[in-house]
N, C-alpha and C positions, 0 to 999 in steps of 0.2 A: 543827079537831077529829079528822079522819081521820089527820093525821098524829101527832098525839099517842098516838093507840091503837098505830100502826104502830112508835112507837120506844119504847114501853113494853115489849115482849118483850126490846128491846136491853139496856135498864136492868136488866131481871129476871135476864138470864143473865150481865152483867156484875158486879152486885152479889153473887150465888151464887158467880161464880168468884173476886172478890177475898176473899171470906168464906173459901171453901176455901184460899186461898193463906194468910191469915191463920191458920187451923186447922193447917196444915200447917207453919207456921214457928213456932210456939209450943213453947217448950222443954218436954221431959219429962223426968220424973225417970228415971236410967239404966235402971232394971227396966222402965221402960214404953215404951222407945224402939222395940223390937222389936215391940210391939203397935201401933202407930202405924197408924190407918186411912188408907187412900188417896183423903184427902177429894177430891183435885182430879179423880181417876179416877171417882169416884162422881157427882160432879157434871156429868162430861162424859156419864157412862152417860146419866143421867137426862134431860138435854138432848136426848139422839140419840133417847131414847125418846118424849119429849114433844113435840118438834119437830124431827123427823129432815129436815124441808124447810129449817130455818134453821140447824141446828147438825150439821157433820158433818166428815170427816176433817181437811180444812183447818185448820178451826177448832181441832180438838184437837191440831193440828199446831203452831200458833202457840201456844196456851196451853203445850204442852210445852217449847216454845223458853224461854217466860217462865219456866218451871219450872225447866229447865237453868241459866237465868241465876241465878235465885235460890237454887240449891243448889251452885252452882258447878262443875255436872259438865260432861262431855263435850256439846257442844253437839249436839243433835239424840238424846241417849239418852232421855230423858223425852217429847221429842215421837215419836218412833218407837212407844214403847210406849203413848201415849195414841192415837196414830192408830190402834193395833190396837183399844184399847179403843172407841173409836169406830166403827171398822169393823164389828166384831162387833155392837154396839148397831144399827148403820145396817141391817146385814143381816138380823137377826132381830126388829125391833123390834115388827113385826105379830105376832109370837108371843109375844115376852116381855111386851109390853103386858097381854095376858089371862091370864098366868099368875098365882097367889096371890101374896102377898108373899113366903112361904117360899121358893117355888121361884126367884122372880127372886133372893132374898137367894143360893140357891146358885150362880145363875150369874153374880151379881156377884162372889162370892168366888172363884169359877174363873177368869173373866176377868183380875180384880186379881191372883190369883196368879201368872198368866202373865205380867201386867205386871210386877209385883217381881222375880219370875225373870229376867225380862230386865235391869231395872235392877241387881239382885245379880250377875247374869253380866259387866254390861260393868265393874261397879264393882271386881269381882274379879279380872278379865282386865289390867284397866288397872293395877293394882296402885296406885293413887291412895288407895285406901280399902280394907281389908278388912272385908267385912260378913259375919258369919255366917249360916247359913242360918235362924237363927231370924229374920231380917229378912222371912222370908215370911209371919210370923204376923200381920202386916197384913192379909193378905187374910182371916183369920178374923174379925178384928175390923171389918173392913170389911162382909163377910157378915153379922154379928151387928147392926150399925149400919143395915144399909139399910132395912130396913122405915121406922125412923124418918125417915131422911135422904129416903126417897121422900116420906112424908106431910108432911114440913114443904115441901118444893120444889115437891109439887103444889098446898098451898095458898097459897104465897107466887106461884105461876104465877098461880094463878086470880085472886088480887087484882090483880096489876099486869097482866094480860092478859082484861079482861073480853071474852066473846065475844056 
């Protein structure tokens, strides 16, 4: 029984990351591509806030490598950005967790803006794909969706990991 409970948090994290990958790969209309939220970044941010002792920079780096492979981008590009997201979340997790969801949204939007700015910089420097700066609008949609994402993941975590 004890082993079942200890494994449930792993399943909860894996399910949420897989769903974030699915949401990140769903095709959107051309006008909505710039507004695509950074689903994987938000999931990593949440788990670093909720379980900082279990999800960290190395987890984010590993997930970022998978995201690089999914997008066919430079290996390590998303990994470094997601490691930054995890680092900020871990560094300030005790402060951020007590903030109201509106303030958390501003933090998530800011961190996502830096993450997407990094991805945009690498894409444009390599010249493989040219993205306009409107690519950064995803930070706004991520900030707007954060309260719902937080509530959904919190309820999912509570169902999967009883205390």
